[in-house]
BADRENVEX-681948 format. One line per field, with one value per residue (C-alpha): residue in three letters; x, y, z. Coordinates in steps of 0.25 Angstrom, whole numbers, plus 2048, in hexadecimal, padded with zeros to 3 digits. Layout:
! residues N
residuo c(ala|...) .
x c(X|...) .
y c(Y|...) .
z c(Z|...) .
END
This chain:
! residues 568
residuo c(met|ala|asn|his|ser|thr|ala|arg|arg|asp|phe|leu|gln|arg|leu|ile|pro|pro|gly|gly|gly|val|arg|val|glu|gln|val|phe|pro|asp|gln|ala|asp|leu|thr|ala|ala|gln|phe|pro|glu|thr|glu|phe|thr|leu|ser|gly|asp|leu|thr|pro|tyr|thr|gly|pro|trp|gly|pro|glu|his|ala|ala|his|leu|leu|arg|arg|thr|thr|phe|gly|ala|asn|lys|ala|gln|ile|asp|gln|leu|val|ala|leu|gly|ser|ala|glu|ala|ala|val|asp|tyr|val|leu|asn|val|pro|thr|thr|ala|pro|ala|pro|pro|val|asn|asn|tyr|asn|gly|pro|asp|phe|thr|asp|pro|thr|val|pro|ala|gly|gln|thr|trp|ile|asn|ala|gln|tyr|asn|leu|asp|ala|glu|val|tyr|arg|ile|glu|ser|trp|arg|gly|trp|trp|leu|asp|arg|met|ile|arg|ser|asp|ala|asn|ile|gln|glu|lys|met|thr|leu|phe|trp|his|asn|his|phe|ala|thr|arg|thr|glu|thr|ala|leu|trp|gly|arg|ala|ser|tyr|leu|tyr|asn|lys|thr|leu|arg|glu|asn|ala|leu|gly|asn|phe|lys|asp|phe|val|lys|ala|ile|thr|leu|asp|pro|cys|met|leu|ile|phe|leu|asn|gly|phe|leu|asn|asn|val|thr|ala|pro|asp|glu|asn|tyr|ala|arg|glu|leu|gln|glu|leu|phe|thr|val|gly|lys|glu|ser|ala|ser|thr|tyr|thr|glu|asp|asp|val|val|ala|ala|ala|arg|val|leu|thr|gly|trp|arg|ile|asn|phe|leu|asn|ala|thr|thr|phe|phe|asp|val|asn|ala|his|asp|thr|gly|phe|lys|val|phe|ser|ser|phe|tyr|asn|asn|thr|val|ile|gln|gly|ser|thr|asp|gly|his|gln|glu|leu|asp|ala|leu|leu|asp|met|ile|phe|gln|lys|gln|gln|val|ala|glu|phe|ile|cys|arg|lys|ile|tyr|arg|phe|phe|leu|tyr|tyr|lys|ile|asp|ala|thr|val|glu|ala|asp|ile|ile|gln|pro|leu|ala|gln|ile|phe|arg|asn|asn|asn|tyr|glu|ile|lys|pro|val|met|glu|ala|leu|leu|asn|ser|glu|his|phe|phe|asp|ala|tyr|asn|lys|gly|cys|phe|ile|lys|thr|pro|leu|asp|leu|val|val|gly|val|met|arg|asn|tyr|asn|leu|gln|ile|pro|gly|ser|thr|pro|tyr|asp|glu|phe|gln|met|arg|leu|leu|ile|asn|tyr|gly|ser|gly|asn|leu|gln|met|leu|pro|gly|asp|pro|pro|asn|val|ala|gly|trp|gln|ala|phe|arg|gln|ser|pro|gly|tyr|tyr|arg|met|trp|ile|asn|ser|asp|thr|met|arg|asn|arg|asn|ile|ile|thr|asp|val|leu|ser|phe|phe|lys|ile|ser|thr|asp|asn|asp|asp|leu|ser|ile|asp|his|ile|glu|phe|ala|lys|gln|phe|asp|his|pro|glu|asp|pro|asn|gln|leu|ile|asp|asp|thr|leu|arg|ile|leu|leu|pro|met|asp|ile|ser|ala|ala|lys|lys|gln|leu|leu|lys|ser|ile|leu|leu|ser|gly|gln|ala|asn|asp|gly|tyr|trp|thr|ala|ala|trp|ile|thr|tyr|leu|ser|asp|pro|gly|asn|gln|met|val|glu|glu|ile|val|lys|phe|arg|leu|ala|ser|met|his|lys|tyr|met|met|asn|leu|ala|glu|tyr|gln|leu|ile) .
x c(5A0|5A3|59F|5AB|5A6|62E|63B|632|62A|636|63A|62D|62D|63A|634|626|624|61E|60F|60E|613|609|60A|5FC|5FA|5EC|5E9|5DA|5D2|5CB|5BD|5B7|5B4|5B4|5B7|5BB|5AF|5AB|5B1|5A5|5A4|5A0|59E|5A3|59E|5A9|5A6|5AD|5B9|5C6|5BF|5C6|5BE|5B9|5AF|5AF|5BD|5BD|5C3|5BD|5C3|5D0|5D0|5CC|5D8|5E2|5DD|5DF|5EC|5F3|5F1|5E7|5E2|5E4|5DC|5E8|5EA|5DB|5DA|5E6|5E0|5D2|5D9|5DE|5D0|5CE|5D0|5DA|5E3|5E3|5E6|5F1|5F7|5F6|5FD|608|612|620|62B|636|639|636|641|645|643|64E|653|649|64A|656|651|653|654|65B|665|667|676|678|66E|66E|661|65A|661|65A|65D|658|667|66C|672|669|66A|662|65F|65B|652|646|647|64A|63D|635|63B|637|629|627|62D|622|617|61B|61B|60C|609|60F|60D|606|5F9|5FF|5FE|60D|60C|5FF|605|611|609|601|60E|613|607|609|618|618|624|627|632|632|638|644|645|64D|649|651|649|63C|63F|643|637|62E|635|633|624|623|62B|623|615|60F|619|61B|616|61F|62B|626|625|634|638|631|637|645|642|64B|640|637|643|645|636|633|641|644|653|654|64E|659|65B|65E|652|648|63E|630|62B|62C|629|61C|618|61C|611|607|607|60E|60A|601|5F9|5F1|5E3|5E2|5DE|5EA|5F7|606|60A|614|61E|61D|621|62D|631|630|638|643|643|644|651|65D|659|661|662|66E|66C|676|66F|661|661|65E|667|666|66F|670|676|669|660|65A|65E|655|648|63B|62F|621|613|608|603|60F|60E|619|623|632|63B|649|654|65F|669|661|658|651|64E|648|640|63B|637|62F|628|625|61E|616|611|60C|600|5F4|5F2|5FD|5F6|5E9|5EF|5F6|5E9|5E1|5EB|5EB|5DC|5DB|5E5|5E0|5D1|5CA|5CC|5C0|5C3|5B6|5B4|5AF|5BB|5C4|5BE|5BC|5C9|5D3|5D4|5D4|5DF|5E7|5E6|5EB|5F7|5FB|5F9|602|60D|60A|60B|604|601|5F6|5EF|5EE|5EA|5DF|5DA|5DB|5D4|5C8|5BA|5BB|5C6|5BD|5B0|5A9|5A9|5B8|5BA|5BB|5BA|5C6|5CD|5D9|5E6|5ED|5F7|5EB|5E6|5F3|5F9|5EB|5E8|5F6|5F3|5E4|5E9|5F6|5FE|60D|617|61E|62D|633|63F|642|640|632|62E|633|62B|61E|61F|621|615|60C|611|60F|601|5FE|605|5FC|5F1|5F7|5FE|60D|613|61F|61A|60D|60A|610|614|605|604|5F9|5ED|5E2|5E7|5E5|5DD|5CF|5C5|5C9|5D3|5D3|5CA|5D6|5DB|5D0|5CE|5CA|5D9|5DD|5D0|5D3|5E2|5DE|5D5|5E0|5E9|5E0|5DB|5E9|5EC|5DF|5DF|5ED|5FB|605|612|621|62B|62A|61F|610|606|5F7|5EC|5EB|5DC|5DB|5E5|5DE|5D1|5D7|5DA|5CB|5C3|5B9|5BD|5B4|5A8|5A7|59F|5A9|5B5|5AF|5AD|5BB|5C1|5B9|5BD|5CC|5CA|5BF|5BE|5AE|5A3|59D|58F|588|587|596|599|58F|597|5A4|59E|599|5A7|5AC|5A2|5A4|595|590|585|589|594|598|59E|5A9|5AA|5AC|5B7|5BE|5BD|5C1|5CE|5D2|5D0|5D8|5E1|5E9|5DD|5E1|5D4|5CC|5D7|5D5|5C6|5C8|5D3|5CA|5BE|5C6|5CD|5C1|5BA|5C6|5C8|5BA|5BC|5C8|5C0|5B6|5B6|5B6|5C4|5C9|5C6|5CC) .
y c(C97|C8C|C7E|C74|C69|C17|C1A|C1F|C12|C0A|C14|C13|C04|C04|C0D|C09|BFE|BF1|BF1|BFD|C08|C07|BFC|BFB|BF6|BF5|BFD|BFA|BF0|BF8|BF4|C00|BFE|C0D|C11|C1E|C28|C2C|C3A|C43|C4C|C59|C67|C72|C81|C8A|C98|CA4|CAD|CB2|CB9|CB5|CAA|CAF|CA5|C9A|C94|C85|C78|C75|C82|C7F|C71|C76|C80|C75|C6B|C75|C7A|C6E|C5F|C5D|C62|C5C|C60|C67|C70|C72|C77|C80|C87|C88|C8F|C9A|C9F|CA3|C9E|CAA|CA6|C98|C9B|CA4|C98|C8E|C98|C9A|C90|C8C|C95|C8C|C80|C72|C69|C62|C53|C4A|C3C|C33|C29|C21|C13|C04|C07|C14|C1D|C2B|C2C|C3A|C3F|C38|C34|C3F|C4A|C53|C4F|C5C|C61|C54|C51|C4A|C3B|C33|C27|C30|C3A|C32|C30|C3E|C42|C39|C3F|C4C|C48|C42|C4E|C57|C4D|C4E|C5D|C5C|C53|C5B|C69|C73|C79|C82|C81|C7F|C70|C72|C7E|C77|C6C|C76|C7C|C6E|C6B|C79|C78|C69|C61|C52|C4B|C40|C4A|C50|C44|C4D|C4E|C5B|C62|C5D|C62|C70|C71|C6E|C78|C83|C7F|C80|C8D|C94|C8E|C9B|CA5|CAD|CA5|CAC|CAA|C9B|C99|C9E|C95|C89|C8C|C8B|C7F|C73|C69|C72|C74|C65|C62|C6B|C6B|C79|C75|C71|C7D|C83|C8E|C84|C7B|C82|C79|C7E|C75|C7F|C8B|C85|C80|C8D|C94|C89|C82|C8B|C9A|C9E|C91|C8F|C92|CA0|CA1|CAB|CA4|CA2|C9C|C92|C9D|CA1|C93|C94|CA2|C9E|C91|C9A|CA3|C97|C91|C8F|C8B|C7F|C76|C73|C65|C65|C6F|C6F|C7E|C85|C8E|C96|C92|C9E|C96|C8E|C9A|CA1|CAF|CB4|CBC|CB4|CBA|CB6|CB7|CC1|CB9|CBE|CCC|CC9|CC9|CC8|CC2|CC7|CBC|CBD|CB5|CB6|CAA|CAF|CBC|CB6|CAC|CB8|CBF|CB3|CB2|CC1|CBF|CB3|CB9|CC5|CBC|CBB|CAD|CA9|CAD|CA7|C9A|C98|C9C|C92|C87|C8B|C8B|C7D|C78|C7E|C80|C79|C75|C7C|C8B|C90|C9F|CA3|C9D|CA3|CB1|CB0|CA8|CA7|CB5|CBB|CB2|CB4|CC3|CC1|CB9|CC4|CCF|CC8|CC6|CB7|CB4|CA7|CA8|CB4|CAB|CA0|CA9|CAF|CA1|C9A|CA5|CA6|CA3|C9B|C92|C90|C8E|C81|C7B|C7C|C72|C64|C68|C61|C53|C52|C50|C43|C4B|C52|C44|C3D|C48|C4C|C3F|C41|C4F|C4C|C41|C48|C3D|C3F|C36|C2D|C2C|C21|C22|C2C|C21|C1D|C2C|C2C|C1F|C24|C32|C2A|C22|C2D|C35|C2A|C28|C36|C32|C26|C30|C38|C42|C40|C4D|C51|C4A|C50|C4A|C55|C64|C68|C61|C58|C57|C59|C67|C6B|C61|C65|C61|C56|C5E|C58|C4C|C47|C42|C38|C2C|C1D|C1A|C27|C27|C18|C1C|C28|C1F|C15|C20|C25|C16|C12|C1D|C1B|C0C|C07|C0D|C12|C0C|C0D|C03|C0A|C14|C13|C1F|C1E|C27|C27|C28|C29|C34|C3C|C3A|C3F|C4D|C50|C55|C4A|C3E|C35|C3C|C35|C40|C4B|C42|C40|C4F|C52|C48|C4C|C5B|C57|C4C|C52|C60|C5F|C59|C4C|C47|C42|C35|C34|C39|C2E|C23|C28|C27|C19|C15|C1C|C15|C07|C08|C0A|C15|C1B|C26|C21|C15|C1D|C26|C1A|C14|C21|C24|C15|C17|C24|C1D|C11|C14|C08|BFF|BFA|BF4|C02|C09|C01|C03|C12|C12|C09|C12|C1F|C19|C14|C21|C29|C1F|C22|C31|C30|C28|C33|C3B|C47|C43|C45|C53|C60) .
z c(2EE|2E3|2E4|2E6|2E0|2D7|2DE|2E9|2E9|2EB|2F6|2FD|2FC|304|30E|311|31B|317|314|30A|313|31E|328|32D|33B|340|34C|34C|344|339|33B|335|326|322|313|30E|30C|2FE|2FC|2F9|2ED|2F4|2EF|2F7|2F7|2FD|301|307|302|308|313|320|327|335|338|343|346|34C|34A|33C|337|33C|337|329|329|32D|323|318|31D|323|320|32B|338|346|353|359|34D|34B|35A|358|34C|353|35F|356|356|347|339|337|342|33E|330|335|33D|331|328|332|32D|333|32E|332|329|32F|332|325|322|326|323|329|31E|321|322|31F|310|30F|316|311|30D|310|31B|329|32F|336|32E|323|315|30F|30C|308|2FA|2F0|2F1|2E7|2F1|2FD|2F5|2F6|305|307|2FF|307|314|30F|30B|319|31F|318|31C|32A|329|324|330|33B|336|33F|33B|330|321|31D|319|312|30A|307|301|2F9|2F3|2F1|2E8|2E1|2DF|2DD|2DC|2DD|2E5|2DB|2D1|2D9|2E2|2EB|2FA|2FC|2F1|2F6|303|2FE|2F5|301|309|2FE|2FE|30D|30E|304|307|30C|307|2FA|2EE|2E4|2EC|2EE|2DF|2DD|2E8|2E2|2D4|2DA|2E3|2DF|2E0|2D6|2CD|2CC|2CB|2BF|2B9|2BC|2BF|2B1|2AB|2A2|298|28D|291|299|2A1|2A2|2AD|2B9|2B1|2AD|2BA|2C1|2B9|2B7|2C5|2CE|2CC|2C0|2BD|2B1|2B6|2AF|2A1|29F|2A3|2A0|293|28E|28B|299|29D|294|299|2A7|2A5|29F|2AC|2B4|2AD|2B5|2C3|2C8|2D4|2DD|2E0|2EB|2F4|2EE|2EA|2DD|2D5|2C8|2BD|2B4|2A9|2A8|2A8|29C|29D|292|293|297|290|296|290|292|29D|2A5|29E|294|29F|29B|2A6|2A2|2A2|2AC|2B3|2C0|2C2|2CE|2C7|2BC|2C4|2CD|2C0|2BB|2C9|2C9|2BB|2BF|2CC|2C5|2C0|2C9|2C5|2CE|2DB|2D6|2D2|2DF|2E7|2E0|2E3|2F2|2F2|2EC|2F5|302|300|2F4|2E5|2DF|2DB|2D4|2D0|2DE|2E5|2DA|2DD|2EC|2F0|2E5|2E0|2ED|2F2|2E5|2E8|2F6|2F0|2E7|2F1|2FB|2F0|2EF|2FD|300|30E|30D|302|30C|317|30F|30B|318|320|316|318|30B|312|31E|316|31B|30E|30C|318|312|303|2FE|2FF|307|300|303|30C|313|316|31A|322|326|32E|335|339|33D|346|34B|345|344|33C|345|344|34E|344|339|32F|334|333|325|322|328|321|314|316|319|30D|304|30A|304|2F8|2F6|2F6|2EB|2F3|2F6|2FB|2F3|2E6|2E0|2D3|2CA|2CA|2CB|2D8|2DD|2D3|2DF|2E1|2D2|2CA|2C6|2C8|2D2|2DB|2E9|2E5|2DE|2EB|2ED|2E5|2E9|2EC|2F3|2FB|300|303|30B|313|315|31B|325|328|32A|334|33B|33D|33A|33A|32F|334|331|337|345|345|343|33F|342|348|357|358|367|368|35D|365|372|36C|36C|378|379|372|37A|373|366|360|364|360|352|350|355|34C|340|342|340|335|32C|326|327|330|32C|32D|33A|333|331|33F|345|33D|343|351|34E|34A|357|35F|358|354|362|364|371|371|37E|378|372|37E|388|37F|37E|38D|390|388|38F|39C|398|38D|38F|38C|37E|37A|37D|376|369|36A|36A|360|356|357|355|34A|343|344|33F|333|32F|331|328|31E|31C|30F|318|31D|30F|30F|315) .
END
């Protein structure tokens, strides 16, 4: 295979506790002067095709599947998938997403500076009337709700798939500034994430958030707006990767088809206004076989005809399969990957009438997906890092009060935003650059600032606390170690921990350094064993507990500062 070489600012200032949003209280003195590892420029050679993987099945395979399909693996979920006995059974489990909608976000944002005038505390706001003062709080409530879904989700692909489609059908909360619309948009993504792509495109076309974001609700027979018609073809379906593609006249004709769709801002639904619709014939180019869509007074009929025409193009399946590949496997698509992976996946997509799930089944079950060089071959997104550390260490967002929960979610989300990925607000309609911009792709997540900030997040959780008025969030290193069979054995403890935190093995020299941290520089393994056993026999001994905590925290800090921790 190929070589793979400002209103919001004021809002946040009111909400974030003194000290820049993270009140850091030292849990252990930071004596380990460990800096971030230099990220390696590594070439990867991937092999295999879509032949189902039937090789060995163990913790490293389950962890790889979870890292790619969720936001991180923890021991319980790894063990759960291993117990299923095969890759096929594990992939089936991961693709078995919940069919019932999660409980909606609620008003957890009433606080000292703001009280929602129409929604009582603890009640959902998703059906509330638009309120200019409340909307920024409702948006952050929704954003925190989604973050919590990412952290708490079972071992299934739903939240990762929702993020994939959020990047594909990108909108920004800052454009609509309407919490209800943001929630409904996310609901559309979630409900269609593994469903029929053609139905999905129609649903997103009529989604209130998308209609606002790309001016679809302003598209009128007397003043057609081409924004959505252009992105529908360029970014959402056909793409522009083929030498033969749609024309500017096709954009104009599609915009005419899409005239007349409006939003009822009282109940956040869409409707068709025939008086705003162009009822003339719409003629398309030879790319679309000179198709003529007859004008009518039925907006759904014309929209269906437009989508029928677009989905006749084989480029649709190819374009979507390439995006899926780059998001879930690797960014580099050479001639061999195109022939052995993309084209067969596109054929599966077309053969299944554009159902998404069969494509994901074929890809995740493949020898190619489980190829050894596919493990750890791209850089974590900011959400994979921030949510991943929560999932790795079984951390849940505390909530002594609803407002504390709201604040903590806010801090974590904007921690990811500080790394250039705030869920709900990709930079533009094309999504985050790292998923599409050649030649850098995932490497665009890493620079001197973001690398330092990535390490600050993991260092704070390891050695300090993220705090709200009443709650603290930090890693419980002792509880983490207790889940393993032999935490008293430093060698086994290091191996067990690395299996969860890293996507690949590391050198013996690095493991020796980790052990020296755990042993505080002593040469005898028994030094750690004695400390652990002494702690277990006398858990109330604060001095012994602090020694064990500090050694574990120092080791984990170093692990999370490794370049390998930035990979999945």
